[in-house]
Backbone as CSV, one residue per row, in Angstrom:
resi,resn,N_x,N_y,N_z,CA_x,CA_y,CA_z,C_x,C_y,C_z
1,MET,-36.158,-33.381,-71.487,-35.425,-34.653,-71.014,-34.356,-34.247,-70.210
2,ASP,-34.290,-33.412,-69.225,-33.087,-32.983,-68.695,-32.413,-34.373,-68.002
3,ILE,-31.180,-34.541,-67.782,-30.510,-35.399,-67.145,-30.341,-35.030,-65.798
4,VAL,-30.548,-35.820,-64.665,-30.350,-35.612,-63.487,-29.097,-36.312,-62.843
5,LEU,-28.169,-35.416,-62.346,-26.783,-35.809,-62.019,-26.679,-35.469,-60.750
6,SER,-25.593,-35.960,-60.147,-25.400,-35.973,-58.711,-25.086,-34.449,-58.436
7,ARG,-25.271,-33.729,-57.544,-24.866,-32.490,-56.980,-23.425,-31.978,-57.633
8,ASP,-22.390,-33.025,-57.435,-21.043,-32.706,-57.814,-20.749,-32.614,-59.443
9,PHE,-21.579,-33.427,-60.115,-21.400,-33.604,-61.482,-22.469,-32.366,-62.083
10,GLU,-23.378,-32.048,-61.610,-24.049,-30.692,-62.106,-22.984,-29.672,-61.958
11,ILE,-22.376,-29.258,-60.686,-21.394,-28.090,-60.496,-20.310,-28.326,-61.558
12,ILE,-19.969,-29.541,-61.982,-18.834,-29.692,-62.807,-19.446,-29.136,-64.335
13,ALA,-20.510,-29.714,-64.775,-21.487,-29.208,-65.940,-21.794,-27.709,-65.767
14,GLN,-22.149,-27.141,-64.605,-22.144,-25.432,-64.801,-20.803,-24.924,-64.892
15,ALA,-19.933,-25.491,-64.145,-18.300,-24.902,-64.716,-18.135,-24.958,-65.966
16,MET,-18.114,-26.236,-66.361,-17.982,-26.307,-68.085,-18.383,-25.253,-68.887
17,LEU,-19.908,-25.089,-68.406,-20.784,-23.990,-68.937,-20.048,-22.589,-68.974
18,LEU,-19.577,-22.191,-67.869,-19.043,-21.105,-67.432,-17.745,-20.826,-68.272
19,THR,-17.102,-21.945,-68.389,-15.601,-21.839,-69.208,-15.688,-22.213,-70.723
20,ARG,-16.869,-22.468,-71.017,-17.170,-23.153,-72.580,-16.437,-24.257,-72.784
21,GLY,-16.502,-25.355,-71.751,-16.067,-26.422,-72.048,-14.639,-26.723,-71.542
22,ASP,-13.853,-25.586,-71.297,-12.326,-25.803,-70.999,-12.362,-26.120,-69.653
23,LEU,-11.842,-27.512,-69.677,-11.701,-28.264,-68.275,-10.735,-27.540,-67.626
24,ALA,-9.608,-27.228,-67.928,-8.363,-26.802,-67.431,-8.851,-25.338,-66.548
25,LYS,-9.673,-24.610,-67.499,-10.125,-23.371,-66.520,-11.261,-23.524,-65.516
26,ALA,-11.982,-24.838,-65.868,-13.222,-25.105,-65.165,-12.338,-25.743,-63.608
27,SER,-11.179,-26.253,-63.743,-10.644,-27.117,-62.657,-10.310,-25.730,-61.359
28,ARG,-10.160,-24.517,-61.974,-9.605,-23.372,-61.308,-10.765,-22.695,-60.635
29,LEU,-11.993,-23.043,-60.787,-12.962,-22.376,-60.101,-13.008,-23.155,-58.632
30,ASP,-13.570,-21.941,-57.794,-13.812,-22.569,-56.582,-14.855,-23.529,-56.283
31,SER,-15.691,-23.785,-56.997,-16.693,-24.988,-56.938,-16.276,-26.123,-57.185
32,VAL,-15.214,-26.080,-58.125,-14.754,-27.397,-58.536,-13.509,-28.077,-57.708
33,GLU,-13.748,-29.183,-57.153,-12.955,-29.938,-56.341,-11.814,-30.695,-56.853
34,HIS,-11.555,-30.478,-58.219,-10.432,-31.511,-58.794,-9.476,-30.394,-59.690
35,ASN,-8.565,-31.091,-59.755,-7.227,-30.349,-60.688,-7.754,-30.668,-61.783
36,ALA,-6.901,-30.312,-63.139,-7.176,-30.433,-64.523,-7.287,-31.851,-64.891
37,MET,-6.237,-32.756,-64.679,-6.287,-33.979,-64.683,-7.140,-34.939,-64.311
38,SER,-7.642,-34.705,-63.051,-8.614,-35.521,-62.530,-10.018,-35.216,-62.910
39,LEU,-10.331,-33.862,-63.286,-11.467,-33.316,-63.766,-11.488,-34.193,-65.262
40,ARG,-10.554,-34.104,-66.076,-10.713,-34.706,-67.477,-11.104,-35.990,-67.389
41,ALA,-10.519,-36.746,-66.246,-11.028,-38.364,-65.890,-12.397,-38.377,-65.835
42,VAL,-12.905,-37.424,-64.669,-14.101,-37.908,-64.204,-15.404,-37.417,-65.197
43,VAL,-14.750,-36.473,-66.227,-15.915,-36.028,-67.253,-15.749,-37.162,-68.384
44,LYS,-14.426,-37.867,-68.486,-14.519,-38.940,-69.439,-14.926,-39.967,-68.789
45,ASP,-15.003,-40.665,-67.600,-15.725,-41.758,-66.961,-17.193,-41.813,-66.933
46,ASN,-17.723,-40.353,-66.850,-19.106,-39.968,-66.661,-19.606,-39.460,-67.672
47,PRO,-20.011,-39.794,-68.722,-20.460,-38.914,-69.899,-21.719,-38.287,-69.941
48,ASP,-22.515,-38.523,-68.511,-23.443,-37.866,-68.630,-23.311,-36.204,-68.074
49,ILE,-22.229,-36.202,-67.573,-21.838,-34.679,-67.427,-21.463,-33.846,-68.595
50,ARG,-21.128,-34.606,-69.622,-21.023,-33.846,-70.992,-22.322,-33.653,-71.412
51,LYS,-23.115,-34.793,-71.480,-24.433,-34.691,-71.687,-25.171,-33.469,-71.304
52,ARG,-25.146,-33.255,-69.916,-25.777,-32.032,-68.961,-24.942,-30.709,-69.738
53,TYR,-23.730,-30.714,-69.728,-23.439,-29.373,-70.305,-23.818,-29.015,-71.890
54,HIS,-23.890,-30.242,-72.554,-24.720,-29.826,-73.895,-26.048,-29.326,-73.638
55,GLU,-26.637,-29.905,-72.609,-28.074,-29.311,-72.161,-27.833,-27.743,-72.094
56,LEU,-27.281,-27.712,-70.858,-27.365,-26.134,-70.471,-26.849,-25.400,-71.859
57,LEU,-25.915,-25.668,-72.465,-25.296,-25.034,-73.622,-26.565,-24.646,-74.835
58,ALA,-27.463,-25.898,-74.550,-28.436,-25.640,-75.545,-29.482,-24.411,-75.340
59,GLU,-29.533,-24.599,-73.666,-30.454,-23.590,-73.511,-30.118,-22.599,-73.460
60,GLU,-28.884,-22.206,-73.115,-28.401,-20.841,-73.157,-28.333,-20.229,-74.703
61,MET,-27.782,-21.019,-75.628,-28.449,-20.648,-77.424,-29.821,-20.377,-77.207
62,GLN,-30.936,-21.258,-76.678,-32.450,-20.621,-77.035,-32.294,-19.456,-76.292
63,GLU,-31.844,-19.205,-75.147,-31.910,-17.887,-74.434,-31.716,-16.831,-75.285
64,LYS,-30.465,-16.945,-75.655,-29.824,-15.853,-76.437,-30.666,-15.428,-77.748
65,GLY,-31.450,-16.491,-78.100,-32.400,-16.361,-79.392,-33.602,-15.652,-79.338
66,LEU,-33.959,-15.905,-77.789,-35.207,-14.940,-77.361,-34.989,-13.780,-77.218
67,HIS,-33.416,-13.324,-76.535,-33.234,-11.907,-76.328,-33.252,-11.279,-77.427
68,ILE,-32.735,-11.766,-78.858,-32.894,-11.077,-79.931,-34.280,-10.770,-80.380
69,ALA,-34.981,-11.830,-80.292,-36.284,-11.674,-80.772,-36.841,-10.673,-79.909
70,GLU,-37.014,-10.480,-78.608,-37.546,-9.569,-77.937,-36.861,-7.959,-78.406
71,ARG,-35.647,-8.370,-78.583,-34.912,-6.732,-79.126,-35.404,-6.376,-80.345
72,ILE,-35.648,-7.503,-81.151,-36.526,-6.984,-82.391,-37.521,-6.411,-82.127
73,LEU,-38.580,-7.016,-81.631,-39.983,-6.526,-81.183,-39.996,-5.085,-80.256
74,ALA,-39.057,-4.826,-79.679,-38.918,-3.498,-78.934,-38.412,-2.612,-79.932
75,MET,-37.628,-2.850,-80.864,-37.326,-1.839,-81.903,-38.533,-1.653,-82.884
76,ALA,-39.257,-2.926,-83.404,-40.452,-2.570,-84.212,-41.503,-1.642,-83.406
77,ASP,-41.612,-1.713,-82.047,-42.525,-0.655,-81.304,-41.834,0.775,-81.344
78,LEU,-40.712,0.841,-81.216,-39.801,2.381,-81.226,-40.130,2.622,-82.971
79,GLN,-39.832,1.932,-83.666,-40.169,2.353,-85.182,-41.343,2.909,-85.339
80,GLN,-42.452,2.109,-84.930,-44.025,2.384,-85.131,-44.314,3.945,-84.594
81,ALA,-43.488,4.165,-83.265,-43.710,5.503,-82.650,-43.096,6.445,-83.656
82,ALA,-42.049,6.286,-84.000,-41.017,7.093,-84.421,-41.845,7.558,-86.115
83,MET,-42.728,6.841,-86.495,-43.423,7.174,-87.773,-44.937,8.361,-87.447
84,GLY,-44.559,8.422,-86.234,-45.694,9.612,-85.893,-47.223,9.092,-85.429
85,GLY,-48.044,10.095,-85.076,-49.493,9.613,-84.808,-49.677,10.278,-83.266
86,GLU,-50.660,10.053,-82.713,-51.377,10.602,-81.418,-50.507,9.387,-80.389
87,ILE,-50.289,10.133,-79.202,-50.238,9.062,-78.389,-50.825,10.026,-76.958
88,LEU,-50.773,8.969,-75.927,-51.346,9.546,-74.617,-50.076,10.328,-73.934
89,MET,-50.221,11.149,-73.584,-49.156,11.892,-72.678,-49.760,12.603,-71.516
90,GLU,-49.122,12.654,-70.240,-49.526,13.413,-69.285,-49.384,14.868,-69.267
91,ASN,-50.357,15.784,-68.792,-49.988,17.023,-69.017,-49.415,17.595,-68.054
92,ALA,-48.952,18.899,-67.691,-48.634,19.744,-66.822,-49.630,19.577,-65.227
93,MET,-50.645,19.335,-65.804,-51.736,19.348,-64.627,-52.035,17.792,-63.897
94,GLY,-51.238,16.932,-64.886,-51.557,15.552,-64.386,-52.553,14.889,-64.950
95,ASP,-53.165,15.373,-65.871,-54.254,14.729,-66.655,-53.626,13.987,-68.084
96,MET,-54.168,13.047,-68.510,-53.852,12.294,-69.722,-54.663,13.228,-70.894
97,GLU,-53.874,13.231,-72.176,-54.434,13.808,-73.235,-53.840,13.231,-74.305
98,LEU,-54.336,13.541,-75.706,-53.424,13.021,-76.942,-52.746,14.294,-77.573
99,VAL,-51.804,13.711,-77.877,-50.814,14.672,-78.383,-50.424,14.269,-79.859
100,ASN,-50.258,15.104,-80.236,-49.847,14.554,-81.935,-48.332,14.746,-81.942
101,VAL,-47.762,13.630,-82.399,-46.326,13.388,-82.488,-46.110,13.412,-83.877
102,PRO,-45.199,14.415,-84.395,-44.943,14.270,-85.957,-43.859,13.058,-86.372
103,PRO,-43.994,12.595,-87.366,-43.017,11.553,-87.803,-41.434,12.033,-87.957
104,ASP,-40.721,11.066,-87.679,-39.208,11.345,-87.456,-38.491,10.171,-88.565
105,PRO,-38.498,10.490,-89.832,-38.076,9.623,-90.894,-36.792,9.013,-90.666
106,LYS,-35.933,9.900,-90.028,-34.378,9.482,-90.152,-34.360,8.548,-88.961
107,THR,-35.077,8.531,-88.036,-35.392,7.521,-86.602,-35.738,6.356,-87.379
108,VAL,-36.721,6.416,-88.048,-37.266,5.108,-88.672,-36.441,4.435,-89.571
109,ILE,-35.848,5.057,-90.304,-34.795,4.398,-90.994,-33.335,3.781,-90.178
110,GLU,-33.325,4.513,-89.377,-31.901,3.938,-88.156,-32.600,2.929,-87.680
111,LEU,-33.687,3.171,-87.420,-34.401,1.691,-86.562,-34.689,0.531,-87.274
112,SER,-34.846,0.913,-88.844,-35.057,-0.168,-89.627,-33.641,-0.992,-89.754
113,LYS,-32.823,-0.375,-90.209,-31.197,-0.918,-90.100,-30.884,-1.917,-88.895
114,GLU,-31.176,-1.138,-87.606,-31.129,-2.403,-86.631,-31.783,-3.293,-86.435
115,ILE,-33.161,-3.348,-86.916,-34.134,-4.320,-87.153,-33.370,-5.513,-87.905
116,SER,-33.020,-4.838,-89.372,-32.524,-5.787,-90.027,-31.129,-6.477,-89.462
117,ARG,-30.242,-5.750,-88.703,-28.795,-6.409,-88.089,-29.536,-7.319,-87.112
118,LEU,-30.379,-7.009,-86.342,-30.842,-8.102,-85.285,-31.303,-9.187,-86.102
119,ILE,-32.182,-9.090,-87.234,-32.880,-10.223,-87.860,-31.607,-11.094,-88.167
120,ALA,-30.879,-10.298,-88.818,-29.464,-11.470,-89.501,-28.687,-11.836,-88.184
121,GLU,-28.533,-11.144,-87.518,-27.797,-12.050,-86.260,-28.780,-13.008,-85.620
122,GLY,-30.110,-13.063,-85.445,-30.892,-14.188,-85.039,-31.060,-15.422,-85.916
123,LYS,-30.497,-15.007,-87.334,-31.214,-16.154,-88.231,-30.494,-17.734,-87.935
124,GLY,-29.475,-17.544,-87.565,-28.619,-18.795,-87.327,-28.566,-19.259,-85.937
125,GLN,-29.722,-18.652,-85.075,-29.666,-19.026,-83.768,-30.977,-19.646,-83.358
126,ASN,-31.979,-19.861,-84.521,-33.290,-20.015,-84.111,-33.257,-21.565,-84.182
127,MET,-33.352,-22.268,-82.982,-33.250,-23.638,-83.357,-34.223,-24.210,-81.938
128,SER,-34.623,-25.575,-82.112,-35.171,-26.164,-81.382,-34.285,-26.733,-80.309
129,SER,-34.539,-27.064,-78.978,-33.525,-27.407,-77.996,-32.988,-28.871,-78.551
130,LYS,-33.890,-30.178,-79.187,-32.900,-31.239,-80.068,-32.175,-30.813,-80.870
131,THR,-32.287,-30.034,-81.462,-31.356,-29.371,-82.750,-30.029,-29.048,-82.116
132,ALA,-30.042,-28.139,-81.069,-29.189,-27.518,-80.457,-28.234,-28.486,-79.698
133,VAL,-29.173,-29.336,-79.057,-28.088,-30.641,-78.148,-27.510,-31.505,-79.464
134,LEU,-28.147,-31.696,-80.580,-27.803,-32.546,-81.569,-26.277,-31.772,-81.977
135,VAL,-26.503,-30.416,-82.298,-25.418,-29.758,-82.738,-24.423,-29.835,-81.744
136,ALA,-24.486,-29.619,-80.739,-23.790,-29.360,-79.538,-22.782,-30.797,-79.280
137,SER,-23.510,-31.968,-79.452,-22.940,-33.154,-79.270,-21.829,-33.356,-80.247
138,LYS,-22.262,-33.010,-81.590,-21.538,-33.367,-82.850,-20.161,-32.647,-82.890
139,GLU,-20.367,-31.420,-82.180,-19.290,-30.394,-82.562,-18.459,-29.872,-81.370
140,ASP,-17.114,-29.541,-81.510,-16.294,-29.298,-80.415,-16.991,-28.277,-79.907
141,ALA,-17.144,-27.652,-78.413,-17.966,-26.827,-78.308,-16.965,-25.262,-78.480
142,SER,-15.577,-25.423,-78.623,-15.197,-24.315,-79.051,-15.652,-23.839,-80.386
143,GLU,-15.850,-24.855,-81.361,-15.944,-24.478,-82.557,-17.607,-23.867,-82.759
144,LEU,-17.972,-24.663,-81.856,-19.493,-24.571,-81.830,-19.740,-23.114,-81.322
145,LEU,-19.330,-22.562,-80.230,-19.376,-21.328,-79.819,-18.852,-19.962,-80.633
146,ALA,-17.694,-20.551,-81.786,-17.061,-19.602,-82.717,-18.334,-19.641,-83.581
147,LYS,-18.745,-20.283,-84.020,-19.844,-20.271,-84.925,-20.896,-19.672,-84.605
148,PHE,-21.544,-19.611,-83.391,-22.629,-18.994,-82.671,-22.358,-17.379,-82.803
149,LEU,-21.223,-17.250,-81.911,-20.737,-16.034,-82.280,-20.424,-15.440,-83.302
150,ASP,-20.113,-15.896,-84.460,-19.760,-15.144,-85.810,-21.122,-15.005,-86.355
151,SER,-22.150,-15.705,-85.942,-23.744,-15.582,-86.625,-24.025,-14.402,-86.977
């Protein structure tokens, strides 16, 4: 359920996303044609701008969660490869052949630690878009982002 805004209001919502809701900083961006005082008034008089900002913030939070999940899967693939086994490799003549790769226990352990760290990092970020919008609309953006970055 995306909110449809005029082009100017969408630009303001995007600027708020770039500055994490800081209207004074947003007013300094080239794309925003308001000073800080008039920008505050525009946002106050048009609550859909702040709602759109919350949608954009929720989308970014979900995207960050996906990046963590992708990194965990990549690390799991690397860990599996570090456990050893046979893999297809190109030989000097350009032909593919099975090569036995010995296990590397130290790398397996290090990758396991990294996977655990990524899982801990991602625990607080797995939320639906509705939950993210609800959280964003109930908390001050700076507090929300501080919690998001600390999780």
